[in-house]
Steps between C-alpha positions, in 0.01 A plus 500: 500500500607846414309730730510857370514838686179601359535879449848474332503166313828417666568143570563407856690166582491592868126546487453172330711315735316657804168384350612146444655476847178626667396171644850412610516819689183433681643158607846649603358795690229372725237762571533687819129601493294518809159353450235756460275440796202698349495516121233767526757731655637546145232683296671442159675186378761707309595857583754671270630848583740702292640196335786585262747284301784637298755331282785755483331807339195302383203532736286192434257562797452856597361527842169318487232469773264199497258333736360145418223369728483141638332251265512740207604426143698811414615555143822690403472602137723710279702510183843324453754666710252646751685358805257204579757224529742715708212570730407121525865404578506754790165381632623131469809579698725409209648847470548790735344840437717800460270686744152484643343195655272203413310346802349158442253420782694714743852391405756611249495327160819315569387370833165405363624243246375199699149594429530654166467296181666647194447381141749682286456603134745263360690271752257274697543132404778250440420348163716191546311405827159336509187673632542324841878572515435862439250514788735298728793722430309819585353334813839386623652842441228645707565237777161318475486147622450211261138461618426876445657484141294188413167622638529859371638396166225243448234764601610756246557263216154370545367849520657596174423168331855385479519215737535260203824652398727472799769300309501725191802725448410867539666580165249273329190668639287744297521869582177502710622195704831656565337804647277281711798320630682819568198622703500169697864548586434858619205372709668199670624722779137607544577876469306785631610726210539378137701705244441405136708673227311455169420138574272427190720642221477247216226305673195408291145642601370188662799449724502876577134488607577197719801676647288799586228273664776369720612850606143601578467205718829563678395864551183392660707304752675818605816479301604840365603496133696761308517429128662664200340430164532635151146373423240766583210252500668332788535823675121517492502212748707697770343659795710814445756600240795738504633663184886515513694696247867604509548382852200684654137419589268724308165361588340253720150360523255234405489410126165692479653811666793491253258460194289791621783724602566652162134554424521349156238317299571245230355502139517184292543615147469274202593673174677444168886565484564451865865580483443845358202553736715418805774740395236781437312462824812461713615841371158656540471771777209393723570127475717367769619176340412277203630130481435238245365150599460274198176609335426816712664791689478582868455876520531670839310821551396711796127523387350223287253708308738776411770245432281302261409828313865589473601145382229514235605842375861414490468170307232639257709791415782261420259285287516201730167315516367425846332164561419537864570699820390382843578590865662245723660509845873551507729212582786522749735474199343805344545690825849374559627598150337847528666556835843389370463735199455787744811394702748424220557535128341210321729282294483662154753336281613660171303345212626169376754557225320332208734409225285269284131474404303191568399304182145566380304186562133385435268530807495114509868455529616297803797612713476211747299191450449150650297218358445199729835577675602246764801412713570206721788434735508127555153411627418862584284709256613851550312648197182336362393566139470870517411732214528882494568784251657840568483743219731784422414810696332288779597455865396149610527416875562133604379452856526199727595373848858400574552159319230567246733468203543867399874511490525169319251629242708813445818309459333289226347800328836678477689192382700441821324163570387241241134398542400136545203557274332773303638794309620849584514795281715799569557817275358320201712180540353162582806270443819576684450768756861507586629657178713806535249707279219415745698567806584857377123572486429382848563660843478288814510618864536196722309448834832414679810559292518838314825670601849406624530631862885501486513737195430864497178646349701613198674165463160321513353728237806467275468117531142492401537757218766266361284183539210685319733643251403864559707706256790670654392843382173454709631355830604815691168665438303197595708440813432866598122425446516190737668702773242776451212251511646343811557828690870422506656781285870520549522170698595263221821402696305369798498126548168361406481260801487820731179619342167457694265253325279759335793690335648178390167402335500835305861439369407137397197630298707751332760236402225281355373773264814680383496320163136591426351162482174435315395236766565545882463248775485645853501246790376679823684820392369717788539251784600713809480830310324789682177647345663811351769303320242236397305789337804593294550131400149479360514826328803379307347164440185660360704725278681195352168336439359805333797488255404150413707273732326172606545458876442208733527575872459295820416676833370402846377855560152479363429876517777542234351220293226750418757661285477206249280489204424132550579252776546124520456323829706180554422228764709183528646532149170579332381833342150502657377848408590780256356836438516878569519593862151656493361179315653265757340700783165508320496123445504428875177377660383620827603823687762649725352643818684751729416515875637750755466371841602573862670154530640427154731223613230323692266536196774362266566197729125426534424514124810292404368213715170513321592571146790395269793687648596673166166686484595705815790744508582762763615857392575696813151594649328366171392155424449369144271200443439343167141354477312314214155645588375849408673778689197618705432139627857444573534834703183401693613148575849591603398797708246285682762235574740769643228668705428170679865512620460860602723621236371848384510610130580863424466458125429223249506533111575315183840582353653419160714185448873571506735295290620339818150388583477351140832344520430317830138405390649333185775318704258374755266374216788304360589353838150375534556320172815342651748729310742711692867599469752229605631573840 
């Protein structure tokens, strides 16, 4: 692991070693804590006052104050380099603050380590140990008895549905299972406080929901949880959230308070020529923000009626036909991006230096195609007879749980892996997809390997420019563009391994498109990227599609899947549904009901025992329930059931399906048919 000083992007071997030795330190330095005779004497679980951390002249944490209440799920959100990980390392007792204090249940962070569980952003498991061995290793470091390790390990593995995998190597687990095991390791000491630094990055939506269900249950048992996440739909599940930027806390409140703080309303605008419409509206005085999402724009305005009028006038004057404008509630991501735009200059890269025009092709031309494509490894069918087509100028999203076969499919489609059966078509070729001519027309950003950490940024870009045969006369300009897009102007000599994950992803994306491919594969390109940088990614992806590039992208972040023109859902190697995001949502039967209650966790636990658990999901003080009956009957039935348990309902209403709701409903339907991803 190469942990990074977030505000500077400077690699820290010392920091890395401290984090990896965290558990060893706890063993070597027995806690000298006095037992807290009366826990109620401490009002807050965590009290932070004037906390500051500097690395030389770089101030990563700039004197923050924070209070986290007992049993709270507290979210720390902010862009890459905001200082979140430095804050977590201080709270976890891994690193000393420059000044200020962090009090954890009445004791300093360093002295509180015996009751603080810490799941770090990168280092948390030993991949060459089994599930059981990882648990035993952590338990023995924390001086638990063999009986305690066995009992607690079994309890948490059963809780997370992993008791069947005790003998499996951690390195052989799916992303979701690794995170569940990491959480079990953090919980084996039965902590009073749990620190989770971006625990679900790269984890599929089903596993993410299960992970958050587990956190809600732990919170209800009185465990205080502090979590950092780049996923703003996850932040909606927190009790309260703090926005951190450039080492300082700028706003704290419930998700609803943060959404309401700016006083903005959202218009969903469907129109022709969305790229030009986005640019026009984003520059229009009186419109706070405009962002493209697949087949529509989210337009943020202070007054819905006046904003709609201004939007219509602006687009009509430009000759852009409007299909529909409707008012909707802003999302937390809308608010987060708007707040960040007020705090900093948005990433505005210089325009991509286009050096060649895409070939004119008929509308029916296929950029990426599969006909009955299949792949087996021994007796295991990884991909089962899938067929799909991606046209030039189209963004196609391939979604699926960990182990569904997405990466195997991409490797076959781009010629890196021979199919067992079926045929792939790539950039007009159906025979050999490995020819030099085909490869020059294809860009590929891999899920895991994209850059060499032991090369500088410049050296990486030179290497990929050579591999993709970018003409020498173009390389300097295109390298400058990559650095501009990445927000790393003038830092080409920096070691790539020292970059935070979000910045590294931006450089990897730039390296994949320098040669101006006509077909582009992006395997989870924005994993771990903050919302503002993710916005820059998708603006560039959309611009490439508008020029005629055929693009296939995978993502676990279903809010960004809205950016795709069409989606394909994969389950257990099969392509089980395809269509535009709006079409997939419209195809779902039943309704999503939202309840605001005075006892959300108790309501959640009750309904999960009486319904299929996937139908019930907790979002902070709100409960989402999927029902098959009509909305009015469903509200009446569930409200009555909660009332019998003396759970009061403040509000109940039907809400639209999200893509996450659709995805989970499809996966659960396939599970009932006996089809699920191999564990």
